C-alpha positions as CSV (number, residue, x, y, z in Angstrom):
1,X,1.7,7.9,16.0
2,X,1.6,4.3,14.7
3,X,2.3,2.9,18.2
4,X,-0.1,5.2,19.9
5,X,-2.9,4.1,17.6
6,X,-2.0,0.4,17.7
7,X,-1.0,-0.1,21.4
8,X,-4.5,-0.4,22.8
9,X,-5.1,-3.4,20.5
10,X,-1.8,-5.0,21.2
11,X,-2.2,-4.7,25.0
12,X,-5.2,-7.0,25.0
13,X,-3.3,-9.9,23.3
14,X,-3.8,-13.3,24.8
15,X,-3.2,-15.5,21.7
16,X,-1.9,-14.3,18.4
17,X,-3.6,-14.8,15.1
18,X,-1.7,-14.1,11.9
19,X,-2.4,-13.6,8.2
20,X,-0.5,-13.3,5.0
21,X,-1.8,-11.1,2.3
22,X,-1.0,-10.2,-1.3
23,X,-2.4,-7.4,-3.5
24,X,-3.7,-8.9,-6.8
25,X,-3.6,-5.5,-8.5
26,X,0.2,-5.3,-8.0
27,X,0.6,-8.6,-9.9
28,X,-1.5,-7.1,-12.8
29,X,1.0,-4.3,-13.0
30,X,4.0,-6.6,-13.3
31,X,4.9,-6.4,-9.6
32,X,4.5,-8.1,-6.2
33,X,3.1,-7.3,-2.8
34,X,3.4,-9.5,0.3
35,X,2.2,-8.6,3.8
36,X,2.2,-10.2,7.3
37,X,-0.6,-9.2,9.6
38,X,-1.1,-9.7,13.4
39,X,-4.6,-10.0,14.8
40,X,-4.6,-9.7,18.6
41,X,-7.3,-11.6,20.5
42,X,-10.1,-9.5,22.0
43,X,-9.2,-6.5,20.0
44,X,-10.6,-4.8,16.9
45,X,-7.1,-3.7,15.8
46,X,-4.7,-5.5,13.5
47,X,-1.1,-4.6,12.6
48,X,0.8,-5.3,9.4
49,X,4.0,-4.9,7.5
50,X,3.9,-5.0,3.7
51,X,6.6,-4.9,1.0
52,X,5.8,-4.3,-2.7
53,X,7.1,-3.3,-6.1
54,X,5.5,-2.8,-9.5
55,X,5.8,-1.2,-13.0
56,X,4.0,2.1,-13.4
57,X,2.5,2.0,-16.9
58,X,-0.4,3.4,-18.9
59,X,-2.9,5.6,-17.0
60,X,-1.1,4.9,-13.7
61,X,1.8,7.1,-14.9
62,X,-0.6,10.0,-15.4
63,X,-2.2,9.3,-12.0
64,X,1.1,9.3,-10.1
65,X,3.2,11.9,-12.0
66,X,3.0,15.2,-13.7
67,X,5.3,15.4,-16.7
68,X,6.0,17.4,-19.9
69,X,6.0,14.1,-21.8
70,X,4.9,11.2,-19.7
71,X,5.1,8.8,-22.7
72,X,8.9,9.5,-22.8
73,X,9.3,8.0,-19.3
74,X,9.6,4.5,-18.1
75,X,8.7,4.3,-14.4
76,X,9.2,1.4,-11.9
77,X,8.5,1.2,-8.2
78,X,11.2,-1.3,-7.2
79,X,10.4,-1.3,-3.5
80,X,7.9,0.0,-1.0
81,X,7.7,-0.7,2.7
82,X,4.6,0.1,4.6
83,X,3.3,-0.4,8.2
84,X,-0.4,-0.6,8.7
85,X,-2.9,-0.5,11.5
86,X,-6.5,-1.5,10.9
87,X,-9.6,-1.0,13.0
88,X,-12.2,-3.6,12.3
89,X,-15.8,-2.5,12.8
90,X,-17.0,-6.0,13.7
91,X,-15.6,-8.1,16.5
92,X,-15.0,-11.2,14.4
93,X,-12.8,-9.1,11.9
94,X,-15.0,-9.7,8.9
95,X,-16.6,-6.8,7.2
96,X,-15.6,-3.1,7.0
97,X,-12.4,-1.7,8.4
98,X,-10.5,1.6,8.5
99,X,-6.7,1.5,7.8
100,X,-3.8,3.8,8.2
101,X,-0.5,3.1,6.4
102,X,2.8,4.9,6.6
103,X,6.0,4.0,4.9
104,X,8.6,4.8,2.2
105,X,9.3,3.9,-1.4
106,X,11.6,4.4,-4.3
107,X,10.7,5.2,-7.9
108,X,13.1,4.6,-10.8
109,X,12.5,6.9,-13.7
110,X,14.2,6.3,-17.1
111,X,14.3,8.5,-20.2
112,X,16.5,7.3,-23.0
113,X,19.8,6.0,-21.5
114,X,19.5,7.8,-18.2
115,X,17.8,6.6,-15.0
116,X,17.2,8.5,-11.7
117,X,15.9,7.2,-8.4
118,X,13.6,9.3,-6.3
119,X,12.5,8.5,-2.7
120,X,9.6,9.7,-0.7
121,X,7.4,8.9,2.3
122,X,3.6,8.3,2.3
123,X,0.6,8.2,4.5
124,X,-2.5,6.3,3.2
125,X,-5.9,6.4,5.0
126,X,-8.1,3.6,3.5
127,X,-11.4,1.9,4.0
128,X,-12.0,-1.7,2.9
129,X,-14.0,-4.9,3.4
130,X,-12.7,-8.3,4.4
131,X,-14.9,-11.1,3.1
132,X,-14.4,-14.8,3.9
133,X,-16.1,-16.7,1.1
134,X,-16.0,-20.2,2.7
135,X,-14.9,-20.2,6.3
136,X,-14.1,-17.4,8.7
137,X,-10.4,-17.2,9.6
138,X,-9.1,-18.8,6.5
139,X,-9.0,-17.5,2.9
140,X,-10.3,-14.0,2.4
141,X,-10.9,-11.4,-0.3
142,X,-10.3,-7.7,0.5
143,X,-11.2,-4.8,-1.8
144,X,-10.2,-1.4,-0.4
145,X,-9.8,2.2,-1.5
146,X,-7.6,4.9,-0.1
147,X,-5.7,8.1,-0.9
148,X,-2.0,8.3,-0.9
149,X,-0.4,11.5,0.5
150,X,3.3,11.7,-0.4
151,X,5.8,13.7,1.6
152,X,9.6,14.3,1.6
153,X,9.4,14.0,-2.2
154,X,11.7,15.4,-4.8
155,X,10.7,18.7,-6.6
156,X,10.3,18.8,-10.3
157,X,13.2,17.2,-12.2
158,X,14.3,17.1,-15.8
159,X,15.6,13.9,-17.3
160,X,16.8,13.9,-21.0
161,X,14.6,17.0,-21.7
162,X,11.5,15.6,-20.0
163,X,10.3,17.2,-16.7
164,X,8.5,15.0,-14.2
165,X,7.3,15.2,-10.6
166,X,5.5,12.8,-8.2
167,X,2.0,14.2,-7.3
168,X,1.4,15.1,-3.7
169,X,-1.9,13.0,-3.6
170,X,-3.4,10.2,-5.7
171,X,-6.1,7.6,-5.2
172,X,-5.2,4.0,-4.5
173,X,-7.8,1.3,-5.2
174,X,-6.8,-2.3,-4.7
175,X,-7.9,-5.9,-4.4
176,X,-6.0,-8.3,-2.1
177,X,-6.3,-11.9,-1.1
178,X,-5.2,-13.4,2.1
179,X,-5.0,-16.4,4.4
180,X,-5.6,-16.1,8.1
181,X,-4.2,-18.8,10.4
């Protein structure tokens, strides 16, 4: 599906433009996110690969998991790998875009002295806005909002007397910064 959506944009490539991106909101949650993006010439599509990890704390735990006692759990997302394709509504790649991400991730859930790892896949449709505050094709700021649909996820589990389960859907707002070169 990813190739079918992205191929028309790649087929028009004459000269590659690249960007690196990082999600600020991941850093605020004790984590990291790094992405590499390819912008084909004469196309409104861009393609990306991102890796990330972060702590899941506070209200984010309630947003991502159902549990009999969420405060009893310590949750970390040690890794996530996602592939993205974006369709930019403007020819110069500034402004609004629609994005589709697919990938996989691992959550580590700890209660007391026991830790379990759970794995799942995800699909994330998003909309966002790329804004170049100083010069087009250099530094940019990118707010976006999407919804994460999880699949191939574990059923409800019990860890040291606490039940938990990853929700099938949750919202995903974010703020990223990037550099296009």
